[in-house]
Residue frames as a rotation matrix with the C-alpha (Angstrom) as fourth column:
MET 1
0.572 0.820 0.000 0.00
0.820 -0.572 0.000 0.00
0.000 0.000 -1.000 0.00
LYS 2
0.520 -0.442 -0.731 2.71
0.128 -0.805 0.579 2.47
-0.844 -0.395 -0.363 1.03
ARG 3
-0.567 -0.792 0.226 4.81
0.307 0.052 0.950 1.66
-0.764 0.608 0.214 -2.04
THR 4
-0.213 0.586 0.782 1.81
0.974 0.063 0.219 2.03
0.079 0.808 -0.584 -4.37
LEU 5
0.782 0.517 -0.348 0.93
0.572 -0.818 0.071 5.38
-0.248 -0.254 -0.935 -2.82
LEU 6
0.137 -0.836 -0.532 4.52
0.028 -0.533 0.845 6.58
-0.990 -0.131 -0.049 -3.12
LYS 7
-0.657 -0.353 0.666 4.66
0.606 0.278 0.746 5.42
-0.449 0.893 0.031 -6.74
THR 8
0.222 0.842 0.492 1.41
0.967 -0.256 0.003 7.21
0.128 0.475 -0.871 -7.53
ILE 9
0.780 0.013 -0.626 2.56
0.261 -0.916 0.306 10.44
-0.569 -0.402 -0.717 -5.88
ALA 10
-0.229 -0.960 -0.162 5.95
0.090 -0.186 0.978 10.29
-0.969 0.210 0.129 -7.61
LEU 11
-0.572 0.067 0.817 4.41
0.801 0.259 0.540 9.56
-0.175 0.964 -0.202 -10.99
GLY 12
0.537 0.843 0.031 1.82
0.840 -0.531 -0.114 12.27
-0.080 0.088 -0.993 -10.48
SER 13
0.525 -0.414 -0.744 4.51
-0.006 -0.876 0.483 14.87
-0.851 -0.249 -0.462 -9.88
LEU 14
-0.586 -0.763 0.272 6.47
0.234 0.162 0.959 13.60
-0.776 0.625 0.083 -12.85
LEU 15
-0.351 0.515 0.782 3.49
0.935 0.239 0.263 13.68
-0.051 0.824 -0.565 -15.15
THR 16
0.755 0.608 -0.245 2.73
0.599 -0.792 -0.119 17.28
-0.266 -0.057 -0.962 -14.25
CYS 17
-0.020 -0.842 -0.539 6.22
0.168 -0.534 0.828 18.45
-0.986 -0.074 0.152 -15.17
SER 18
0.743 0.278 -0.609 7.09
-0.474 -0.425 -0.771 19.86
-0.473 0.861 -0.184 -18.54
ALA 19
0.476 -0.604 0.639 9.10
0.757 0.652 0.053 18.45
-0.448 0.458 0.767 -21.39
ALA 20
0.440 -0.434 -0.786 11.88
-0.427 -0.871 0.242 20.45
-0.790 0.229 -0.569 -22.90
VAL 21
0.955 -0.101 0.280 13.63
0.294 0.475 -0.830 20.11
-0.049 0.874 0.483 -26.21
MET 22
0.231 -0.948 -0.219 17.37
-0.058 -0.238 0.969 19.94
-0.971 -0.212 -0.111 -26.86
ALA 23
-0.300 -0.415 0.859 18.09
0.851 0.290 0.438 20.97
-0.430 0.862 0.266 -30.48
ASP 24
-0.634 0.161 -0.756 17.72
-0.358 -0.928 0.102 23.66
-0.685 0.336 0.646 -33.07
SER 25
0.323 0.938 -0.123 15.08
-0.553 0.082 -0.829 23.55
-0.768 0.336 0.545 -35.79
SER 26
0.315 -0.245 -0.917 17.34
-0.910 0.198 -0.365 21.98
0.271 0.949 -0.161 -38.43
ASP 27
-0.752 -0.630 -0.195 18.42
-0.514 0.745 -0.425 19.06
0.413 -0.219 -0.884 -36.24
TYR 28
-0.181 0.665 -0.724 16.58
0.413 0.720 0.557 16.30
0.892 -0.198 -0.405 -34.41
LYS 29
0.003 0.286 0.958 14.71
-0.751 -0.632 0.191 17.25
0.661 -0.720 0.212 -31.28
LEU 30
-0.513 -0.197 -0.836 15.45
0.372 0.826 -0.423 15.33
0.774 -0.528 -0.350 -28.09
MET 31
0.368 0.756 0.541 12.90
-0.302 -0.453 0.839 15.60
0.879 -0.472 0.061 -25.33
VAL 32
-0.744 -0.521 -0.419 13.81
0.295 0.307 -0.905 15.74
0.600 -0.797 -0.075 -21.63
ILE 33
0.405 0.866 -0.292 11.69
0.646 -0.045 0.762 16.06
0.647 -0.497 -0.578 -18.51
LYS 34
-0.610 -0.519 0.599 12.08
-0.054 -0.726 -0.685 19.14
0.791 -0.450 0.415 -16.35
THR 35
0.565 0.750 -0.344 10.96
0.377 0.136 0.916 18.92
0.734 -0.648 -0.206 -12.74
ALA 36
0.210 -0.447 0.869 11.88
-0.667 -0.716 -0.207 20.65
0.715 -0.536 -0.449 -9.52
THR 37
0.809 0.147 0.569 11.83
-0.549 0.532 0.644 17.44
-0.208 -0.834 0.511 -7.47
ALA 38
-0.193 -0.899 0.392 14.60
-0.633 0.420 0.650 14.88
-0.749 -0.122 -0.651 -7.05
PRO 39
-0.401 -0.010 -0.916 15.13
-0.872 0.312 0.379 12.62
0.282 0.950 -0.134 -10.09
LEU 40
0.359 0.580 0.731 12.88
-0.627 0.730 -0.272 9.58
-0.692 -0.361 0.626 -10.20
PRO 41
-0.289 -0.524 0.801 13.78
0.201 0.785 0.586 6.37
-0.936 0.331 -0.122 -12.08
LEU 42
0.426 0.512 0.746 11.60
0.831 0.103 -0.546 7.32
-0.357 0.853 -0.381 -15.07
GLU 43
0.976 -0.074 -0.205 12.84
-0.122 -0.965 -0.231 10.90
-0.181 0.250 -0.951 -15.25
GLU 44
0.211 -0.973 0.090 16.43
-0.489 -0.025 0.872 9.76
-0.847 -0.228 -0.481 -14.78
SER 45
-0.267 -0.306 0.914 16.30
0.519 0.753 0.404 7.18
-0.812 0.582 -0.042 -17.58
PHE 46
0.686 0.597 0.415 14.30
0.685 -0.339 -0.645 9.50
-0.245 0.727 -0.642 -19.86
ASN 47
0.901 -0.352 -0.255 16.78
-0.363 -0.932 0.004 12.36
-0.239 0.089 -0.967 -19.51
SER 48
0.026 -0.932 0.362 19.83
-0.312 0.336 0.888 10.07
-0.950 -0.136 -0.282 -19.57
CYS 49
0.234 0.148 0.961 18.66
0.769 0.577 -0.276 8.72
-0.595 0.803 0.022 -22.92
ALA 50
0.947 0.185 0.262 18.61
0.310 -0.741 -0.596 12.20
0.084 0.645 -0.759 -24.46
LEU 51
0.660 -0.749 -0.057 21.96
-0.610 -0.579 0.541 13.12
-0.438 -0.323 -0.839 -22.92
ASN 52
-0.028 -0.666 0.745 23.57
0.105 0.739 0.665 9.94
-0.994 0.097 0.049 -24.26
VAL 53
0.567 0.246 0.786 22.30
0.799 0.067 -0.597 10.75
-0.200 0.967 -0.159 -27.76
LYS 54
0.979 -0.199 0.044 23.81
-0.187 -0.963 -0.194 14.24
0.081 0.182 -0.980 -27.46
SER 55
0.321 -0.905 0.280 27.07
-0.686 -0.018 0.727 12.64
-0.653 -0.425 -0.627 -26.27
LYS 56
0.173 -0.161 -0.972 27.02
-0.919 0.329 -0.218 10.21
0.354 0.931 -0.091 -29.23
ASN 57
-0.847 -0.293 0.443 26.73
-0.459 0.824 -0.333 7.15
-0.267 -0.485 -0.833 -26.97
TYR 58
-0.314 0.820 -0.479 24.05
-0.884 -0.069 0.462 5.68
0.346 0.569 0.746 -29.22
ALA 59
-0.348 0.168 -0.922 24.05
0.085 0.985 0.147 2.07
0.933 -0.027 -0.358 -28.00
GLN 60
-0.857 0.012 -0.515 23.77
0.515 0.036 -0.856 3.18
0.009 -0.999 -0.037 -24.39
ALA 61
-0.775 0.609 -0.167 21.10
-0.588 -0.793 -0.159 5.74
-0.230 -0.025 0.973 -25.34
GLU 62
-0.288 0.680 -0.675 19.02
-0.572 0.443 0.690 3.04
0.768 0.585 0.261 -27.04
GLU 63
-0.506 0.025 -0.862 19.25
0.506 0.818 -0.274 0.79
0.699 -0.574 -0.427 -23.99
ILE 64
-0.908 0.127 -0.398 18.26
0.296 -0.477 -0.827 3.59
-0.295 -0.870 0.396 -21.61
CYS 65
-0.636 0.721 -0.275 15.40
-0.769 -0.561 0.307 4.77
0.066 0.407 0.911 -23.86
THR 66
-0.305 0.493 -0.815 14.11
-0.127 0.827 0.548 1.21
0.944 0.271 -0.189 -23.95
LYS 67
-0.712 0.009 -0.702 14.14
0.669 0.312 -0.675 1.20
0.213 -0.950 -0.228 -20.14
ALA 68
-0.882 0.404 -0.242 12.17
-0.269 -0.855 -0.444 4.47
-0.386 -0.327 0.863 -20.07
ILE 69
-0.422 0.747 -0.513 9.59
-0.718 0.071 0.693 3.02
0.554 0.661 0.507 -22.49
ALA 70
-0.395 0.229 -0.890 9.24
0.371 0.926 0.073 -0.07
0.840 -0.301 -0.451 -20.27
LEU 71
-0.870 0.065 -0.488 8.76
0.454 -0.280 -0.846 2.11
-0.191 -0.958 0.215 -17.18
LEU 72
-0.751 0.614 -0.242 6.05
-0.644 -0.763 0.061 4.06
-0.148 0.201 0.968 -18.98
LYS 73
-0.454 0.594 -0.664 4.16
-0.214 0.651 0.729 0.85
0.865 0.473 -0.168 -19.83
ASP 74
-0.307 0.293 -0.905 3.64
0.828 0.552 -0.102 0.34
0.470 -0.781 -0.412 -16.08
ALA 75
-0.984 -0.156 0.086 2.98
0.104 -0.894 -0.435 4.01
0.145 -0.419 0.896 -15.36
GLU 76
-0.043 0.971 -0.235 -0.20
0.999 0.047 0.013 5.05
0.023 -0.235 -0.972 -13.64
GLY 77
-0.609 -0.114 -0.785 -1.37
0.249 -0.967 -0.052 8.55
-0.753 -0.227 0.618 -14.31
PRO 78
0.299 0.738 -0.606 -3.28
-0.427 -0.464 -0.776 10.62
-0.853 0.490 0.176 -16.83
LYS 79
0.402 -0.087 0.912 -3.40
0.584 0.791 -0.182 8.52
-0.705 0.606 0.369 -20.01
PHE 80
0.971 -0.031 0.238 -2.75
0.171 -0.607 -0.776 11.54
0.168 0.794 -0.584 -22.21
LYS 81
0.589 -0.790 0.172 0.48
-0.800 -0.538 0.266 12.38
-0.117 -0.294 -0.949 -20.36
VAL 82
0.156 -0.512 0.844 1.68
-0.160 0.831 0.533 8.76
-0.975 -0.219 0.048 -20.35
ARG 83
0.656 0.127 0.744 1.05
0.665 0.368 -0.649 8.54
-0.357 0.921 0.157 -24.12
GLN 84
0.947 -0.303 0.103 2.85
-0.217 -0.846 -0.487 11.84
0.235 0.439 -0.867 -24.67
LEU 85
0.332 -0.867 0.372 5.91
-0.814 -0.063 0.578 10.76
-0.477 -0.494 -0.727 -22.65
THR 86
0.264 -0.178 0.948 5.91
0.258 0.960 0.108 7.36
-0.929 0.216 0.299 -24.38
SER 87
0.898 0.119 0.423 5.85
0.439 -0.200 -0.876 9.15
-0.020 0.973 -0.232 -27.72
TYR 88
0.743 -0.663 0.095 8.80
-0.661 -0.748 -0.054 11.31
0.107 -0.022 -0.994 -26.67
ALA 89
0.163 -0.698 0.697 10.78
-0.529 0.535 0.659 8.29
-0.833 -0.476 -0.282 -25.43
LEU 90
0.488 0.071 0.870 10.12
0.566 0.732 -0.378 6.42
-0.664 0.677 0.317 -28.68
SER 91
0.970 -0.123 0.208 11.20
0.083 -0.639 -0.764 9.48
0.227 0.759 -0.610 -30.65
ASN 92
0.498 -0.834 0.238 14.40
-0.829 -0.377 0.413 9.83
-0.254 -0.403 -0.879 -28.61
ARG 93
0.103 -0.441 0.892 15.18
-0.063 0.892 0.448 6.14
-0.993 -0.102 0.064 -29.13
GLY 94
0.774 0.237 0.587 14.45
0.547 0.214 -0.809 6.55
-0.317 0.948 0.036 -32.83
VAL 95
0.855 -0.519 0.006 16.98
-0.473 -0.784 -0.402 9.36
0.214 0.341 -0.916 -33.05
ALA 96
0.187 -0.806 0.562 19.56
-0.718 0.278 0.638 7.24
-0.671 -0.522 -0.527 -31.20
ARG 97
0.257 -0.025 0.966 18.97
0.358 0.931 -0.072 4.35
-0.898 0.365 0.248 -33.59
LEU 98
0.962 0.113 0.249 19.13
0.273 -0.343 -0.899 6.62
-0.016 0.933 -0.361 -36.61
LYS 99
0.624 -0.779 0.055 22.45
-0.781 -0.624 0.029 8.08
0.012 -0.061 -0.998 -35.47
ALA 100
-0.088 -0.629 0.773 23.73
-0.511 0.694 0.507 4.51
-0.855 -0.350 -0.382 -34.96
HIS 101
-0.566 -0.098 -0.819 22.72
-0.824 0.090 0.559 3.73
0.019 0.991 -0.132 -38.58
ASN 102
-0.856 0.457 0.243 19.96
0.389 0.877 -0.282 1.33
-0.342 -0.147 -0.928 -37.54
ASP 103
-0.908 0.389 -0.154 17.58
-0.414 -0.783 0.465 3.00
0.060 0.486 0.872 -39.98
THR 104
-0.416 0.798 -0.437 14.79
0.070 0.507 0.859 0.41
0.907 0.327 -0.267 -40.07
ALA 105
-0.195 0.302 -0.933 14.39
0.951 0.290 -0.105 0.28
0.238 -0.908 -0.344 -36.28
ALA 106
-0.867 -0.175 -0.466 14.72
0.314 -0.919 -0.239 4.07
-0.387 -0.353 0.852 -36.10
LEU 107
-0.794 0.605 -0.057 11.91
-0.415 -0.471 0.778 4.64
0.444 0.642 0.625 -38.59
ALA 108
-0.214 0.723 -0.657 9.73
0.496 0.660 0.564 2.09
0.841 -0.206 -0.500 -36.79
ASP 109
-0.427 -0.007 -0.904 10.22
0.884 -0.213 -0.416 4.01
-0.189 -0.977 0.097 -33.52
LEU 110
-0.946 0.009 -0.323 9.53
-0.037 -0.996 0.083 7.38
-0.321 0.091 0.943 -35.12
TYR 111
-0.590 0.792 -0.159 6.37
-0.227 0.027 0.974 6.17
0.775 0.610 0.164 -36.88
GLU 112
-0.122 0.528 -0.840 5.16
0.789 0.566 0.241 4.56
0.603 -0.633 -0.486 -33.65
ALA 113
-0.726 -0.208 -0.655 5.92
0.607 -0.640 -0.470 7.77
-0.322 -0.739 0.591 -31.73
VAL 114
-0.903 0.421 -0.087 3.69
-0.409 -0.779 0.475 9.75
0.132 0.465 0.876 -34.10
GLN 115
-0.298 0.829 -0.473 0.92
0.041 0.506 0.861 7.14
0.954 0.237 -0.184 -33.82
VAL 116
-0.344 0.121 -0.931 1.07
0.899 0.330 -0.289 7.10
0.272 -0.936 -0.222 -30.00
SER 117
0.393 0.430 -0.812 0.81
0.640 -0.763 -0.094 10.87
-0.660 -0.483 -0.575 -29.64
GLU 118
0.119 -0.326 0.938 1.12
0.919 -0.321 -0.228 13.10
0.375 0.889 0.261 -32.65
ASN 119
0.739 0.032 -0.673 2.79
0.352 -0.870 0.345 16.37
-0.574 -0.492 -0.655 -31.76
SER 120
0.939 -0.295 -0.177 5.08
-0.328 -0.613 -0.719 18.82
0.103 0.733 -0.672 -33.49
MET 121
0.186 -0.948 0.258 8.31
-0.897 -0.057 0.438 17.54
-0.401 -0.313 -0.861 -31.92
VAL 122
-0.170 -0.244 0.955 7.98
0.006 0.968 0.249 13.88
-0.985 0.048 -0.163 -32.87
THR 123
0.798 0.472 0.373 6.52
0.397 0.054 -0.916 14.81
-0.453 0.880 -0.145 -36.26
HIS 124
0.708 -0.630 -0.320 9.57
-0.697 -0.695 -0.175 17.01
-0.112 0.347 -0.931 -36.84
ASN 125
-0.174 -0.839 0.515 11.89
-0.659 0.488 0.573 14.08
-0.732 -0.240 -0.638 -36.07
LEU 126
0.160 0.304 0.939 10.03
0.425 0.837 -0.344 11.73
-0.891 0.455 0.004 -38.43
THR 127
0.975 0.221 0.000 10.03
0.108 -0.476 -0.873 14.31
-0.193 0.851 -0.488 -41.23
ARG 128
0.447 -0.886 -0.123 13.73
-0.858 -0.463 0.222 15.04
-0.254 0.006 -0.967 -40.66
ALA 129
-0.205 -0.505 0.839 14.58
-0.267 0.853 0.448 11.31
-0.942 -0.132 -0.310 -40.74
LYS 130
0.517 0.466 0.718 12.67
0.552 0.460 -0.696 10.78
-0.655 0.756 -0.020 -43.97
GLU 131
0.943 -0.243 -0.226 14.52
-0.331 -0.739 -0.587 13.73
-0.024 0.629 -0.777 -45.53
GLU 132
0.131 -0.966 0.221 17.88
-0.860 0.000 0.509 12.45
-0.492 -0.257 -0.831 -44.32
LEU 133
-0.352 -0.214 0.911 17.18
0.025 0.971 0.237 8.95
-0.936 0.106 -0.337 -45.65
SER 134
-0.782 0.084 -0.617 15.69
-0.596 -0.388 0.703 10.35
-0.180 0.918 0.354 -48.88
LEU 135
-0.763 0.593 0.258 12.32
0.558 0.805 -0.200 8.62
-0.326 -0.008 -0.945 -48.40
């Protein structure tokens, strides 16, 4: 009971935080979670994924993004926010895979990200990937 309550409170505070973008308009957009509270496992893995992409540690970024996606599958909270964060995590993993030249998996992630929660940031990444791959 105590653990469930703590998890719900922690997730609730996480899901009310904002997402930020790390990139300019000509590059891929990597989403991170901004919150004033101490890092939670989901926030930590989500942000670490984006930072590893920026640092060109693509294999590690993919692994960490996959962990964030798995944590979101078990997340309890507003469905819209969970879908949005899942979309962002898929998009971040897609960028990591694209940079690692795993184009098929990258496109699958980016298309899924748009299907989960269509928004301008993930749509930008899909469009950018299709341009880069000449699709």
